[in-house]
C-alpha positions as CSV (number, residue, x, y, z in Angstrom):
1,X,0.0,0.0,0.0
2,X,3.0,2.4,0.5
3,X,3.8,2.5,-3.2
4,X,0.2,3.7,-3.9
5,X,0.5,6.5,-1.4
6,X,3.7,7.8,-3.1
7,X,2.0,8.2,-6.4
8,X,-0.7,10.5,-5.2
9,X,-0.6,14.3,-5.3
10,X,2.6,16.3,-5.8
11,X,3.7,18.7,-8.5
12,X,2.8,17.7,-12.1
13,X,3.5,19.6,-15.3
14,X,0.5,21.5,-16.5
15,X,-1.3,21.2,-13.1
16,X,-2.8,24.0,-11.2
17,X,-4.6,27.2,-12.1
18,X,-3.6,28.9,-15.3
19,X,-2.4,32.5,-15.1
20,X,-5.1,35.0,-16.1
21,X,-5.0,38.7,-17.3
22,X,-8.3,39.5,-15.7
23,X,-9.2,40.5,-12.2
24,X,-12.6,39.8,-10.6
25,X,-14.3,42.6,-8.7
26,X,-17.4,42.6,-6.7
27,X,-19.4,45.7,-5.5
28,X,-22.7,46.6,-3.9
29,X,-24.8,48.4,-6.5
30,X,-27.4,50.9,-5.2
31,X,-31.0,50.6,-6.6
32,X,-30.5,53.1,-9.4
33,X,-27.3,51.4,-10.6
34,X,-29.1,48.0,-10.4
35,X,-31.9,49.3,-12.5
36,X,-29.6,50.3,-15.3
37,X,-27.5,47.1,-15.2
38,X,-30.7,45.0,-15.5
39,X,-31.4,46.7,-18.8
40,X,-28.1,45.9,-20.6
41,X,-27.3,42.7,-22.5
42,X,-23.7,42.3,-21.1
43,X,-23.2,43.7,-17.6
44,X,-19.4,43.1,-17.8
45,X,-19.0,44.8,-21.1
46,X,-21.2,47.7,-20.0
47,X,-19.2,48.3,-16.8
48,X,-15.8,48.0,-18.5
49,X,-16.8,50.5,-21.2
50,X,-18.2,52.9,-18.5
51,X,-15.1,52.7,-16.4
52,X,-12.8,53.2,-19.3
53,X,-14.8,56.2,-20.6
54,X,-14.9,57.8,-17.1
55,X,-11.2,57.1,-16.7
56,X,-10.4,58.9,-20.0
57,X,-12.6,61.8,-18.9
58,X,-10.7,62.1,-15.7
59,X,-7.3,61.6,-17.5
60,X,-6.5,58.3,-15.8
61,X,-5.9,56.4,-19.0
């Protein structure tokens, strides 16, 4: 039984989580924001576009 135990687990090529270029955010949306987000097709795309536009307006990007 000892040989079986030595074959389990450990480092393996290709194992583990792959690196990602995205970062997940969570936030509490007030009622007016929730109402807007419920009307769009893709909430992620809408939020990303809004943040980038606001960032450009503020000179952040």
